[in-house]
C-alpha positions as CSV (number, residue, x, y, z in Angstrom):
1,M,-148.6,-132.7,-102.6
2,S,-149.0,-128.9,-103.1
3,E,-150.2,-127.1,-106.2
4,E,-146.7,-125.6,-106.6
5,T,-145.1,-129.1,-106.6
6,S,-147.7,-130.3,-109.2
7,K,-146.7,-127.3,-111.4
8,Q,-143.0,-128.2,-111.0
9,I,-143.5,-131.8,-112.0
10,A,-145.3,-130.8,-115.2
11,A,-142.9,-128.0,-116.1
12,E,-139.8,-130.1,-115.6
13,R,-141.3,-132.9,-117.8
14,A,-142.0,-130.3,-120.5
15,A,-138.3,-129.2,-120.4
16,D,-137.3,-132.7,-121.2
17,Y,-138.7,-132.3,-124.7
18,V,-136.2,-129.6,-125.5
19,Q,-133.5,-130.9,-127.9
20,P,-130.0,-129.6,-128.7
21,D,-129.9,-126.5,-130.9
22,M,-133.5,-125.6,-130.5
23,V,-134.9,-122.1,-130.4
24,V,-137.2,-122.3,-127.3
25,G,-140.0,-119.9,-126.3
26,L,-139.8,-119.2,-122.6
27,G,-143.3,-118.6,-121.1
28,T,-144.2,-116.4,-118.2
29,G,-145.6,-117.2,-114.8
30,S,-145.2,-119.5,-111.8
31,T,-145.3,-122.7,-113.9
32,A,-143.0,-121.5,-116.6
33,Y,-140.5,-120.5,-113.9
34,F,-139.9,-124.2,-113.2
35,A,-139.3,-125.0,-116.9
36,I,-136.9,-122.1,-117.2
37,R,-135.0,-123.3,-114.1
38,K,-134.8,-126.9,-115.4
39,L,-133.5,-125.7,-118.8
40,G,-130.8,-123.8,-116.9
41,K,-129.7,-127.0,-115.2
42,R,-129.7,-128.8,-118.6
43,I,-127.5,-126.1,-120.0
44,E,-125.1,-126.5,-117.1
45,E,-124.9,-130.2,-118.3
46,G,-124.1,-129.2,-121.9
47,L,-127.4,-128.5,-123.6
48,Q,-127.1,-125.8,-126.3
49,I,-130.3,-123.8,-127.0
50,A,-131.4,-120.2,-127.5
51,G,-134.4,-118.8,-125.7
52,V,-137.0,-116.2,-126.7
53,P,-138.6,-114.8,-123.6
54,T,-142.2,-113.7,-123.5
55,S,-141.8,-111.0,-120.8
56,K,-139.2,-109.0,-118.9
57,Q,-139.8,-111.5,-116.1
58,S,-138.9,-114.5,-118.2
59,H,-136.0,-112.6,-119.7
60,D,-134.6,-111.9,-116.3
61,L,-135.1,-115.5,-115.1
62,A,-133.4,-116.8,-118.3
63,E,-130.3,-114.6,-117.6
64,E,-130.3,-115.7,-113.9
65,F,-130.3,-119.4,-115.0
66,G,-127.7,-119.0,-117.8
67,I,-130.0,-119.5,-120.8
68,P,-128.6,-117.7,-123.9
69,L,-131.2,-115.5,-125.5
70,T,-132.2,-114.5,-129.0
71,D,-135.0,-112.5,-130.6
72,F,-137.0,-112.0,-133.8
73,N,-134.2,-110.0,-135.3
74,A,-132.2,-113.2,-135.5
75,V,-134.9,-115.9,-135.9
76,D,-138.3,-116.1,-137.5
77,R,-139.4,-119.4,-136.1
78,I,-139.4,-121.0,-132.7
79,D,-139.0,-124.8,-132.4
80,L,-140.8,-125.3,-129.1
81,T,-142.5,-123.0,-126.6
82,I,-143.2,-124.0,-123.0
83,D,-145.8,-121.9,-121.2
84,G,-148.6,-122.1,-118.7
85,A,-152.3,-121.2,-118.8
86,D,-155.0,-119.9,-116.6
87,E,-157.6,-122.3,-118.1
88,V,-157.5,-125.2,-120.6
89,D,-160.6,-126.6,-122.2
90,P,-161.0,-130.1,-123.8
91,A,-160.2,-128.7,-127.3
92,F,-157.0,-127.1,-126.0
93,N,-158.4,-123.6,-126.2
94,L,-156.7,-121.5,-123.5
95,T,-157.3,-118.5,-121.3
96,K,-154.0,-116.7,-120.6
97,G,-152.9,-113.3,-119.4
98,G,-153.2,-113.6,-115.6
99,G,-149.6,-112.5,-115.4
100,G,-150.1,-109.7,-117.9
101,A,-147.9,-111.1,-120.7
102,L,-150.6,-112.3,-123.1
103,L,-149.5,-110.2,-126.2
104,R,-145.9,-111.4,-126.2
105,E,-147.0,-114.9,-125.3
106,K,-149.4,-115.0,-128.3
107,I,-146.7,-113.6,-130.7
108,V,-144.3,-116.3,-129.5
109,A,-146.9,-119.1,-129.6
110,S,-148.0,-118.1,-133.1
111,A,-144.3,-118.3,-134.3
112,S,-143.9,-121.8,-132.7
113,T,-143.8,-125.1,-134.5
114,R,-144.9,-126.7,-131.2
115,E,-146.3,-125.4,-128.0
116,I,-146.5,-127.3,-124.8
117,I,-148.8,-126.0,-122.0
118,V,-147.9,-127.0,-118.5
119,A,-150.6,-126.8,-115.8
120,D,-151.8,-128.3,-112.6
121,E,-155.2,-130.0,-112.4
122,S,-157.1,-126.9,-111.3
123,K,-156.5,-125.3,-114.7
124,M,-158.4,-128.0,-116.6
125,C,-162.0,-127.1,-117.3
126,D,-165.0,-128.2,-119.4
127,A,-165.4,-124.6,-120.8
128,L,-163.4,-121.4,-120.5
129,G,-164.8,-118.5,-118.5
130,A,-164.4,-119.1,-114.8
131,F,-161.2,-117.1,-115.0
132,P,-161.9,-113.5,-116.1
133,L,-160.6,-113.0,-119.6
134,P,-157.7,-110.6,-119.8
135,V,-157.8,-108.1,-122.7
136,E,-154.8,-105.9,-123.5
137,V,-155.9,-102.4,-124.5
138,T,-154.3,-99.1,-125.4
139,P,-154.2,-96.5,-122.6
140,F,-155.7,-93.9,-124.9
141,G,-159.4,-94.3,-124.9
142,W,-159.4,-97.4,-122.7
143,Q,-162.7,-96.2,-121.2
144,V,-164.4,-96.4,-124.6
145,T,-162.8,-99.7,-125.3
146,R,-164.2,-101.0,-122.0
147,L,-167.7,-99.9,-123.0
148,H,-167.5,-101.9,-126.3
149,L,-166.3,-104.9,-124.4
150,A,-169.2,-104.7,-122.1
151,K,-171.6,-105.0,-125.1
152,L,-170.3,-108.6,-125.5
153,G,-171.9,-109.6,-122.2
154,C,-169.4,-108.9,-119.4
155,E,-168.6,-106.2,-116.9
156,P,-165.0,-105.3,-117.7
157,V,-162.7,-104.1,-114.9
158,L,-159.4,-102.2,-115.4
159,R,-156.6,-104.2,-113.7
160,R,-154.9,-102.2,-111.0
161,I,-151.9,-102.7,-108.8
162,E,-151.8,-100.7,-105.5
163,G,-154.5,-98.4,-106.9
164,E,-152.7,-97.6,-110.2
165,A,-153.5,-99.1,-113.6
166,F,-151.4,-102.2,-114.3
167,V,-149.0,-101.5,-117.2
168,T,-147.8,-104.3,-119.4
169,D,-144.3,-104.7,-120.8
170,N,-145.7,-103.1,-124.0
171,G,-146.9,-100.0,-122.2
172,N,-150.6,-101.0,-122.4
173,Y,-153.4,-101.7,-119.9
174,I,-155.2,-104.9,-119.1
175,V,-159.0,-105.0,-118.8
176,D,-160.3,-108.2,-117.1
177,C,-163.6,-109.5,-118.5
178,P,-165.7,-111.9,-116.5
179,F,-167.8,-113.8,-119.1
180,E,-168.5,-116.7,-116.6
181,R,-168.7,-119.3,-119.5
182,I,-167.3,-119.1,-123.0
183,D,-168.8,-121.7,-125.3
184,A,-167.5,-120.3,-128.6
185,P,-163.9,-119.0,-127.9
186,I,-162.8,-118.7,-131.5
187,A,-165.8,-116.5,-132.3
188,L,-165.3,-114.4,-129.2
189,E,-161.6,-113.9,-129.8
190,S,-162.4,-112.6,-133.3
191,R,-165.1,-110.2,-132.0
192,I,-162.9,-108.8,-129.2
193,N,-159.9,-108.3,-131.4
194,A,-162.0,-106.4,-133.9
195,I,-162.7,-103.7,-131.3
196,S,-160.7,-100.5,-131.8
197,G,-158.3,-100.0,-128.9
198,V,-157.9,-103.7,-128.3
199,V,-154.4,-104.9,-128.8
200,D,-155.1,-108.6,-128.2
201,C,-157.0,-110.8,-125.9
202,G,-156.1,-113.8,-123.7
203,L,-158.0,-116.4,-125.7
204,F,-155.5,-118.7,-127.4
205,C,-157.3,-120.9,-129.9
206,G,-155.5,-123.5,-132.1
207,L,-152.1,-122.8,-130.7
208,A,-151.4,-125.5,-128.1
209,H,-150.3,-128.9,-129.3
210,H,-149.6,-130.8,-126.0
211,V,-150.7,-130.3,-122.4
212,I,-148.8,-131.7,-119.5
213,V,-150.9,-131.8,-116.3
214,G,-149.2,-132.2,-113.0
215,K,-151.2,-134.2,-110.5
216,V,-151.3,-134.2,-106.7
217,D,-150.2,-137.8,-106.5
218,G,-146.8,-136.8,-108.1
219,T,-147.6,-138.1,-111.6
220,C,-148.1,-136.3,-114.9
221,E,-150.8,-136.7,-117.5
222,E,-149.8,-135.9,-121.0
223,L,-152.5,-134.9,-123.5
224,T,-152.1,-134.6,-127.2
225,G,-154.5,-132.0,-128.6
226,P,-156.5,-131.6,-131.8
227,V,-154.1,-129.0,-133.3
C-alpha cells in the first residue's frame, strides 16, 4: 500500500469524528486534502457544518467540494480541526509548515477545542528535528532575522520556489532551520518566537489531542495524547 493511501485512510477516519453543526478547521496539505474531500461527500449526504480554512489552498478545496465556509468574524471558537504534520513526537509535539501555512494553521489550532492530526507512519518520530523547522518571517530584515536564528544552532535557509523567495498567504517568507534534533521543543519555540522579525515558527506544542496514523497494511492506529 502506498504512502498516499495510508494518508487517505487516516484522513477519512478523522473526518468521521465531525458531528452535525460543528465548526471545523480545515488543514492544509496532501493529507488534509483527503479529509476535506471526505467531508464534502458527507455534506452531500446531509451533514451540516461550517469550515474555517487554514490556507488559500484549503479554502479553494472546500469550495470545490461544497463545504460552507466561515471565518473569525462570525465565530470565535472551532469545535474540531483536522490537519496533518511533518513530524509528530511521542508527546504530540509537532513540526508543521512544510506547505507554508504554519501561521494560519497555528491560529486555527489555538482556537480549537480539539485537534486531530492525521499522518502516515513516516511522520512519527522519537524526537523532532529530522525535518527542517519552518519559521515564518517578515520580508523586511529577513537577513538579520536569519542571523539571529543561526545563533540557536542551525544554518537557516530561505525557502525559494523557482529561484524566487516563497511567499506565504500572509505575504511573509519562510526560513527553514535544520536543527537535526529538537529535545526541548517548548523552550525552542519560545526562543524563536522572541526574535524580532519572526512571525511564528512551525513548532506546535500542546495543541494536538488525537493522532490517527495510517498504516501500510490498510489499518489505522489512533493515539490519544497528553493534552
